[in-house]
C-alpha positions in Angstrom: 77.6 10.5 109.3 77.6 12.3 106.0 74.6 14.5 104.9 74.3 14.7 101.1 72.5 17.9 100.2 70.9 17.9 96.7 69.0 20.9 95.4 66.6 19.7 92.6 64.8 21.8 90.0 63.3 20.1 86.9 65.7 17.2 86.9 63.3 14.2 86.7 65.5 12.7 83.9 68.7 12.8 85.9 68.2 12.7 89.6 67.7 8.9 89.9 71.3 8.2 88.9 72.6 10.8 91.4 70.5 9.3 94.2 71.5 5.7 93.3 75.2 6.6 93.3 74.7 7.6 96.9 72.3 4.8 97.9 74.6 2.2 96.6 77.5 3.3 98.8 79.5 0.4 100.2 79.4 2.1 103.6 75.8 3.2 104.5 76.7 5.9 107.1 74.8 8.8 105.5 71.6 10.6 104.9 70.3 12.3 101.7 68.4 15.6 101.8 66.7 16.4 98.5 65.2 20.0 98.3 62.8 20.2 95.4 63.0 23.9 94.5 59.5 24.3 93.0 60.0 21.9 90.0 57.4 22.0 87.3 58.2 18.6 86.0 58.0 15.2 87.8 61.1 15.7 90.0 59.3 15.5 93.3 57.2 12.5 92.1 60.3 10.6 90.9 62.0 11.0 94.3 58.8 10.3 96.3 58.2 7.1 94.3 61.8 6.0 95.0 61.3 6.5 98.7 57.9 4.7 98.8 58.6 1.8 96.5 62.1 1.2 97.7 61.3 1.7 101.4 64.2 4.2 101.4 64.5 5.8 104.8 67.8 7.5 104.1 66.2 10.3 102.0 64.6 13.4 103.4 62.4 15.0 100.7 61.6 18.7 101.2 59.5 20.8 98.9 59.6 24.6 98.6 58.5 27.3 96.2 61.1 28.1 93.7 63.7 30.3 95.3 66.9 29.3 93.5 69.8 26.8 94.1 71.3 28.8 96.9 68.1 28.9 98.9 67.7 25.1 98.4 71.2 24.4 99.6 70.8 26.5 102.6 67.5 24.8 103.4 69.2 21.4 103.2 72.1 22.6 105.4 69.7 23.8 108.1 68.1 20.4 108.5 71.2 18.3 108.0 72.1 16.0 110.9 75.4 14.8 109.6 78.8 15.8 111.1 79.9 16.5 107.5 77.9 17.8 104.5 78.5 17.2 100.8 76.7 19.4 98.3 75.7 17.6 95.1 73.9 18.9 92.0 71.1 16.7 91.0 72.7 15.5 87.7 76.2 14.7 89.1 77.2 11.4 90.8 79.8 9.9 93.1 81.9 6.8 93.2 80.4 3.8 95.1 83.3 3.8 97.5 83.2 7.5 98.3 82.2 7.2 102.0 84.5 4.2 102.5 87.5 6.2 101.2 86.8 9.4 103.0 85.6 8.1 106.4 89.0 7.2 107.7 90.4 10.6 107.0 87.4 12.4 108.5 87.8 10.4 111.7 91.6 10.6 111.9 92.2 14.2 111.0 88.8 15.9 111.5 89.5 18.5 108.9 87.4 21.6 108.3 87.2 20.6 104.6 88.1 17.3 103.0 88.6 17.2 99.2 89.1 14.6 96.5 89.6 14.4 92.7 86.9 14.6 90.1 86.4 14.0 86.4 84.2 16.1 84.1 81.9 13.8 82.0 79.2 13.9 79.4 77.4 10.6 79.0 80.1 8.0 78.9 82.7 10.4 77.7 85.4 11.9 80.0 85.8 15.6 79.0 88.5 16.3 81.5 90.4 14.0 83.9 91.5 15.7 87.1 95.1 14.5 86.7 95.4 16.2 83.3 95.4 19.6 85.0 95.8 19.1 88.7 97.9 17.3 91.3 96.1 14.3 92.9 98.5 13.6 95.8 97.5 13.4 99.4 98.3 16.6 101.3 97.2 18.4 104.4 97.3 22.2 104.5 95.7 25.4 105.9 92.9 27.2 104.1 95.4 30.0 103.2 97.7 27.5 101.5 94.8 25.9 99.8 93.8 29.3 98.3 97.3 29.7 97.0 97.4 26.1 95.6 94.0 26.6 93.8 94.1 30.2 92.6 97.7 31.1 92.3 99.8 27.9 91.8 96.7 26.2 90.2 97.8 22.7 91.4 94.5 21.8 93.1 90.8 22.5 92.4 87.6 22.4 94.4 84.2 22.4 92.8 80.8 22.1 94.5 80.8 18.2 94.6 84.3 17.2 95.5 84.5 18.4 99.1 83.0 17.6 102.5 82.6 20.4 105.0 82.4 19.9 108.8 79.0 21.2 109.7 79.9 22.9 113.0 82.7 24.7 111.1 80.2 26.2 108.7 77.8 27.0 111.6 80.6 28.7 113.6 81.3 31.1 110.8 77.7 31.4 109.5 78.8 30.2 106.1 75.9 29.8 103.6 75.2 30.4 100.0 74.2 33.8 98.8 70.5 33.7 98.0 69.6 35.1 94.6 72.9 34.3 92.9 72.6 31.6 90.2 76.2 31.5 88.9 79.5 31.6 90.8 77.7 31.0 94.1 79.7 27.8 94.6 83.0 29.6 94.0 82.0 32.3 96.5 81.2 29.7 99.1 84.4 27.8 98.6 86.6 30.9 98.8 84.9 32.1 102.0 85.2 28.6 103.5 88.8 28.2 102.7 89.6 31.6 104.2 88.4 30.4 107.6 89.7 26.8 107.4 92.5 25.7 109.7 92.9 22.2 108.1 92.1 21.2 104.5 92.9 17.7 103.4 93.2 16.6 99.8 92.8 12.8 99.0 94.5 11.1 96.0 91.3 9.5 94.6 88.8 10.3 91.9 85.4 10.1 93.7 83.2 12.6 92.0 81.8 12.9 88.5 80.8 16.4 87.3 78.3 16.0 84.6 78.1 18.6 81.7 74.6 18.5 80.1 73.9 20.1 76.8 71.0 22.0 78.4 72.9 23.2 81.4 73.5 26.9 81.9 77.1 26.4 80.6 75.7 25.4 77.2 72.9 27.9 76.8 72.7 31.6 76.3 72.1 33.1 79.8 73.5 36.4 80.8 73.1 35.4 84.5 76.5 33.6 84.0 78.1 37.0 84.4 76.8 37.0 88.0 80.0 35.1 88.7 82.0 38.4 88.7 79.9 39.8 91.5 80.2 36.5 93.4 84.0 36.7 93.4 83.8 40.3 94.4 81.5 39.5 97.4 83.9 36.8 98.5 86.9 39.2 98.4 85.0 41.9 100.3 83.9 39.3 102.9 87.5 38.2 103.5 88.7 41.8 103.8 86.0 42.4 106.4 86.0 39.2 108.4 89.4 37.5 108.0 93.0 38.3 108.8 95.3 40.5 106.8 97.4 37.6 105.8 94.5 35.8 104.1 93.3 39.1 102.6 96.7 39.7 101.0 96.5 36.3 99.3 93.0 37.0 98.0 94.1 40.2 96.5 96.7 38.3 94.4 94.1 36.2 92.6 90.9 38.2 92.8 91.2 40.1 89.5 92.6 37.0 87.7 89.5 35.0 88.7 87.2 37.8 87.6 89.0 38.1 84.2 88.9 34.3 83.6 85.2 34.2 84.5 84.4 37.1 82.3 86.3 35.8 79.2 85.0 32.3 79.6 81.4 33.4 79.9 81.7 35.9 77.1 83.2 33.3 74.8 80.6 30.6 75.7 77.8 33.1 75.1 79.3 33.9 71.6 79.5 30.1 70.9 75.8 29.7 71.6 74.8 32.8 69.6 76.9 31.7 66.6 76.3 28.0 66.5 72.8 27.7 67.9 71.2 31.0 67.1 73.1 31.2 63.7 74.1 34.8 64.1 77.2 35.9 62.3 80.1 36.7 64.6 80.0 40.5 64.3 76.2 40.5 65.0 76.7 38.1 67.9 79.3 40.4 69.5 77.0 43.4 69.1 74.1 41.6 70.6 76.1 40.3 73.5 77.6 43.6 74.3 74.2 45.3 74.3 72.7 42.6 76.5 75.6 42.8 79.1 75.2 46.6 79.1 71.5 46.4 79.7 71.6 43.7 82.4 74.8 44.6 84.1 75.4 48.4 83.7 79.0 49.3 84.0 80.3 45.7 84.0 82.1 45.9 80.7 83.9 49.1 81.5 84.9 47.7 84.9 86.3 44.6 83.3 88.2 46.6 80.7 89.8 48.6 83.6 90.7 45.4 85.5 92.2 43.8 82.3 94.2 46.9 81.5 95.8 47.0 84.9 96.4 43.2 85.1 100.0 42.2 85.8 99.4 38.5 85.9 102.4 36.2 85.8 100.3 33.3 84.5 101.6 33.0 80.9 98.5 31.3 79.5 96.2 33.9 81.0 98.6 36.7 79.8 98.4 35.5 76.2 94.6 34.9 76.4 94.1 38.4 77.9 96.2 40.1 75.2 94.1 38.5 72.5 90.8 39.3 74.1 91.9 43.0 74.6 92.8 43.3 71.0 89.4 41.8 70.0 86.9 39.3 71.4 86.5 38.1 67.8 90.2 37.4 67.6 90.1 35.6 70.9 87.1 33.6 69.8 88.6 32.4 66.6 92.0 31.5 68.2 90.1 29.4 70.8 88.1 27.7 68.1 91.0 26.9 65.8 93.9 26.0 68.1 94.9 23.4 70.7 92.1 24.2 73.2 94.0 22.5 76.1 96.6 25.3 75.9 93.9 27.9 76.7 92.4 26.1 79.7 
């Protein structure tokens, strides 16, 4: 059985589609755990109404005071009774044949982690097809190899909703989400999990749809996005302290690159919001952003400048992007805005 764990905070307009995509599965071997994280809208009522009116006994609805997405996921994980768990955000959705497709591989191989392809969507528009960037072939590998494939060779990708984790594997290593972190927590969890995994299986199907909403943290000004840098650092420190030297050596190869990419992406998206939504001119936007980062994350800018200066990445695209950003974030911003954006991703 699969346990779908869905943290929910103020998503009354979106959560029904997420729940229906699971409830309409062709194979009904699952439970859904919705953890309402202190919503102030009608999220709890919407889910409760679905349970009552539809006589839906597959949904466990838990209510807690607002403690963040990580706390909600951990709460769901603690009560999950499935052999495997899948973490979904409350505005994403899955293919109707997800369980039908993955069940055979789960039974046959019993992997620590099972993954599949995903598309990024907004409404009916596909913003990114998995096959445009990554390999969708079937493959079995160790967690070490998966880390190489994802972060060094960049042929695969795992996000929060395109993987099933064996619950007793997570329990054995006490793997949970870091409470208090609101950005990068999924990446931290994925890296830690892969570091321990003996068997990771990738399936050749698109089964998850990662929704990008205009009001999500990715499209608003929120300095908490820079917490992703600390999340990567925590994952690396964890591996150094708890895993073998072989895994630690792999992690050291990509750790700084991941930090750099996170920093540049979040810096640029913050500028985008300040310029196009808040209508600041670009120079003022850069000044405002730099001061805000300095105030909220003392020392982060200097630390990232040091990491960027020492970077010896062999990734050509990252090398070019990094050179532009180091010359000037304004130059980087304008090049991104006025060029073939697919090159920079």
